N, C-alpha and C positions, 0 to 999 in steps of 0.2 A: 732952345731949351724950353721944356714944359714947366710952367709955373704951377705951384700947388695952390689949390683952392683954399684961400684963407678962411672961408666960411664952413669948411668940412667939419664934421663932428670930432674927428681926431685932433685937428688943429685947435679948435675951440676948447676941447677938453684939456689940451696941453697948456693953453694960455691960462686957463682957469685953475691949473694945478691938479686936475682930476684925471684919472685913468678911464679909458672907455670901458663900458660894461662888457664882461666876457661870459661865455656860456659856462654855467656851473659844472664842475667836475665832481662826480660822486666818489666818496671815499670807499674803501673796501668794506667797512661795516655797513655803509648805506646800501651798497650793492647787495650784500647778503640779506639785509632786512627787506629790501625791495623784492628780491627774488624768492623769499621764503614761501609765500602763498602758492607760487607755482610749483615749488619743490614738494610742498605738502600734497598738492593735487596730483602730482606725478606719482608720489608714493602711494596715494590712495588708489589710483588706477592699477598700480602694480599689485597691491594687496588684493584688490577685487579680482584681478585675473588669477592670482594664485589660489584664492578661495574657490573660484569657479573650477579650476583644474582639480583641486582636492575633492570637491563635491562630485565632479564627474567620475573621478577614480573610485570614490566611495560607492556610487551608484553601480558602476561596472562590477565592483567586487561583490556587492549584494546580489546582483543578477547572476554572477558566476556561481556563488554559493547555492542559490536557489536552483539553478540548473543542475548542479552537482547532486543536490538532494533528490531532485526529480529522477535523474538517471539512476541513482542508487536505489530509490524506492521501486522504480520500474524493473530494475534488474532483480531485486529481491522478490518481487511479485512473480516474475517469470521463473525464477529458481524454485519458488514454492510450488508453483503450478506443475513444473517438470517433476519435482520430487513426488507430488501427489500422483501424477500419472504413472511414474515408475512403480510406486508402491501398489497401486491398484492393479497394474499389469502383473506384478509379481504375485499378488494374492490370487489372481485368476489362474496363473500357472500352477501354484501350489495346490489350489483346490482341484484342478483337473488331474494333477498327479495323484492326489489322495483318492479321488473318485475312481481313477483307473485301478489303483491298488485295492480298493474296497470291492470293486466289481470282479476282481480276480480272486476274491475270497479272503483277502487279508484286511479284515475290518479293523483290528487292533492296530496293525501297522499304519493304516491310513489315518487313524485318529492321532497316533503318535507323531506322524508327519506334520499334521496341522498344529499339534501342541508345540512342536519345535519352532514353528514359525510365529506362534503367539507370544512365546517367552520374551524375545527381544523387542516386541512391538510396544511402543508407548502411547500411540494414538488410540483414543477411545473408539473412534470411528472404525479404524482398521481392526481392532480387537473384536468389535461387534460383528463386522463382516466375516471374520474368520470363525467366530462362534456360530454364526448363522450357517456357515458351510459345514461345520461339524454336526449341527442339528439336522441339516438336510441329508448328509451322509448317513447319519444314524437312522433317519426315517426310511431312507431307501433300503437300508440293511435290515429293516424291521426291528430296530433297537429303539423302540418308542420312548421308553423312560430316559434313555440317554439323550435322545433327541429333545425331549422336553427340558431336561436340565441344561443342555447347551443353549437352547433357545431363550430360556430365562436369563442365562448369563449374558447373552447378546442384548437382551432387553435392558439389563442393568447398565451396560456400557453405553448403549444408545437406543432409546425407544423409537423404533421405526415401524413402518407397515410390514416389512419383511419379518422382523422379529416377532411381532404379534401373530402374523400368519403361521410362522413355524411353531409357536406355542400352541395355537389353535389346532393345527394338523395333528401334532403329536398327542395333545390332550384328548382330541376326539378318538384317536387310534387306541388309546388305553381306556376309553370309556368315561373320561371326565367331561361330561356334556356341558356343564355350566362354565367351566374354565375355557372350553373350546368356544362356546357362544360369546363369552365376554371378549375374547381376543379376536374373533372374526369381526366383531363390532369395532374394536380398536383399529384393526387393519383397514377397515373401510373408512373410518374417520381420518386416519393418517394418510390416506391416498390423496395426493394433490389433484386439483381439477385438471391440470395439464395431462396427467397420467390417465385420468378417466376419459379425457377426450381422445387421446392418442391410442390408448389400449383399453377400450371399454370392457373387454372380456375379464380383466382383472377385477374390476369393481363388480361385475356381474357374478363372478364366482363367489366373492364375499357375501353378496346379497343373497344368493341362493343358499349358501350354508347357514346364514342367519335365519332364513325362513324355515329351513329343514329342522334346525335345532330348537326353534321357538315353538314347535308344535307340541 
């Protein structure tokens, strides 16, 4: 038989009426209190992740909106350019048709054709171009006073080198030398440098007329 060691801590404690020390056991409240900092840290990490996700979604949304606006703006620009090209092409066709009619002897009908195209036109630029066409048609038909009136109307809508030139030609044809001289000068002043470089004959014509009428 194995004898117990009389000097062991358990035996001595029993002899002295004391219980041996035990490992303390934490109560439920103590466990909760002890683990609270870790829970807070965990919640903080979760909130940080959630905030990062929300921020990322916000950035993506902003980029999507900006991309949409760019596409819309680009589409509007292309649509505007196409509309301008269509209008200019139509004006050319109308002018040719009217010129053919005037060449066949129907001057009044030709002018009425251009008038019918001017009425629905709201663009000042397009109206000016059509009135320039009316002025040129009148000049070619030797209806110089009509040509002058139409050219001045074109000038009112948009003062360009062409409008000034049409005023000058028709004014010169009816003998209004000063008005012709003033508008040949305007035509030269309004001619951009790129036109002078690419089509020097245009500026040369204005310059020659100015010299002739200045004598």
